[in-house]
C-alpha positions, 0 to 999 in steps of 0.5 A, a space after each residue: 529493494 531499497 538502498 540506504 539506511 531507511 530501506 529496512 524500515 520501509 521494507 518492514 512497513 511494506 511487509 506489514 501492510 501486505 500482511 494486513 491487506 493480503 488481497 491487495 497488491 502493494 509495492 514501492 515504485 522503483 522509478 517513482 519512489 512512490 507507494 502504490 496499492 491495487 485493490 482486489 478485482 472484486 473490491 466493492 467500491 475501490 476500482 483504481 490504483 491508489 498512490 501515496 508519497 510515503 508509507 504512512 499516507 498509503 496506510 491511511 488510504 488503505 484503511 479508508 478504502 477498507 472502511 468504505 465497505 466494512 471489515 
């Protein structure tokens, strides 16, 4: 759970990414404050944890990772 005024927006953004990429594990680190995504085990090209300092950057990286193997 996120504290503060921006928490609801961040939670909404995370939920939107989770719906868009349902097979990925996506979360915000409680200790780091960073955003993280782990690809599904059978992803054809991405085999590592993806990290970003903000939600927009994570969304961009996920879109790029999805583009690596098509729609």
